N, C-alpha and C positions, 0 to 999 in steps of 0.2 A: 274386473270393472275396467281395466284399461283396454282389454280384448274388445268387450263389449262397446266401449266408445268407438276404439279404431274401427269396428264392424258398422257403427253407426254411420259413418262418413264414406262408405263406400256404397255404389247402388246395389240394390236385390240381388241383381246377378250374379255379382262378384262375391255377395256373402255367399249363395249357394257354392261356387266354384270354390272358395276357400274353405268351405268345412269339407266339401267332398275330398279335396287335395289333402289336407293336412290329416284327417280320419284315414284316407288311403295310404300316406305315407308311414302313417304309426303303423298301421296294420301289417304294411309288408316289412317291418323291423326297424323302422326309424323313429327313434324317441321323441316323439311330438305331443305337444298337449291336445291331442284330439278331442278329450273329454272337456276340457275347460271352453275350447271352441264351440263345441256342439252347446254347452249348457248356455254359453254366452248368447249364441246365435239365434237358440230356443226364446232365452227369456226375451231378448230383442225383438222377436217377431211378436210377442205378445204385446208390446208398447208401437209397436210398428205396423202400420196396415199395408204397407208394400211388401212385406215379407212374409210370405204363404208358408204357415208352419206344417201342410201336407206335403208342399215342393221341399222343403229344408228336410223333413225328414226321409222323404226320398231320395235325395242327394246324401244325406249323410250314410243311408244305407247302402246305397250304391259305391260309395267310397268304402265302405267296411269290407264288403263281398270283394269288390275288384281287388283291393289292397290285399288282403288276406290272401286271395289266390295267386296273385303275382309273389309274394311272401312265399307261397308253398312251392312254386314253381322255381323260385330262386334256392330254396332250402335243398330242395330236390335234385336241382342241378350241383350246387356246390356242396352239399354234405358237411363233413365234421370239419373241415378247415374252414368254413363260412362261419362257423360258430367262434372258431380262434380269432379268427378276424374282426368280426363284431365285437368281441371281447376286448381285442387291444385298441379299437375305435371309440368304444363306448362302456371303459370297464363299470361303471355305475350302473349299468342296465344289464349287460351281458356277462358279467362275472361268472367264474366257474361255478359259484353256490348259487346263482340265479339259476343258471343252464341246468344243474342238478336238480333245482326246486322244480322246473319244469318239467325234465325229464320223469322224475318220480309221478308228477301229474298226469303225465300223458299215459305211463305205464300203467297206471291204477284207474283211468278213467276213460282212456281210447278216446273216442271223438265227442264225449263229454266235456273233454278238457278243453277242444277248442271251440264249444257252446258255451261252456260257463266262464271260459279264459275272455271273452269279450266283456264280461263285467268286472273282471280283475286287471287293474293298470299292468301289472308285470305281464301277465300273461297276455294280454292284449297285444302287448309289441310280439311276444313269442310265438302265440299260436302258429300263424301261417308258414315262415320259416322254418321250425321246430317241426311242425308235422311232415313238412318235406323231407327234413334231414332223417326223420324217423320211419320215412316210405311207408306213411299212412297211406290206405287205398284213396283215390283222388274221390269216389263217390261218397266214402263216408265223410271226408273232408268236407266236402260240397254242401251236403245235407247240413250239417252242424254250423258249416260257414253262414248258409243262408239264414237259418233260423236264429243263431246268435246275431248276427248283423242286423237283422230287420228287426228282430224286439227291441235290440239294444239301443240301436240308433232311432226307430221309431218310436219305442216306448219313452226313452229318454228326451226326445222332441215332445211328444205330448204330454208328459207329465210336468216338465218344467214350462210348458207354454200355457197350460191351464193355471200351474201355480202363481205365473205371473200374472195373467188375469186376474184371478180372486184376488190377489194382494193388492194390484193397482186398484180395482173397484173398494178393497175396504180401505186403502189411504184415501181415495177420494170420499169416501164416508167419514173416514176419521178427520177429512179436514172441514167438512161440513161441521162436524160435531163441534172440532176444535174453534171454528169461527162462532158458534152457538154459544159456546162455553166462553169465549173471551168476553162476548156483547153481553152475557150474564154478569161476569165476573167485574167488568166496566161499570153496568147498571149499579151492582150491590156497592161497588166502591164510591160511586159517585153518592147514592143514597146515604152510605154510612158517613163520608165527607158532610152532605149538606146536615145530618142529623148533628154529627158533632158541630159544627159549624152554627145552628140554630141553639143548641146545650149552652155552648159558651156565651152566646148573646145574652142568652136569658140569665146566665149568672152573672155577666157584668153589667146588666140592668138590675137586677136584685141586688147587687153591691153595691151599685150607685144610690139605688133607692135606700137602702140601710144607712150609707153615709149620709145621706142628705137628711134621713130621719135624725140619725146622731147628731148632726150641727143643729137641728131645729130644736131640739129639746133644751140645750142650755139657752137657746137665746129666748125661749118662752118663759124659763124661770128668771 
């Protein structure tokens, strides 16, 4: 929510740039909350007429594809020493165990690890650099990178945008239902109070009549 509140304070062009930059940096191997930023921006676009979800999805896709490609180039040039350096800099994300898990995924799935890695937080950071380190042919990497980046970024934007639109419409409908319910409850409460007041008045008048009749009987005698 803090991310969304912050994005709401900057111009639409800045939102597009921030989304593309954060996702791009995450994709080239820097642990950043790319998915959180994208989801926040997509939700904001469903409530903010100035942010176009199509442009947002396009910027997110470009950031993902370009970032992964840069990560691939860095990994291919840096090799294994790069992973060791990243492990020292970001031990929580590039520990030996995480690297070993990512390598097993690449050995088993090949280019599909790049594609599906886009949808998994850990592999999303690893995919580009590790594909370069393992010398995956670039054409295979590019195909998987393009498909994964566009489907993940565009799909996430579309789903969150429409969920936000539906939720906002539902909340508006709910607010009207709440208003009607509040009015009905108010009327019912008013009628109940009026009924109880009338009943109390009738009981008081009856008690007064009975008391008056009781006083009148001895006087007559």
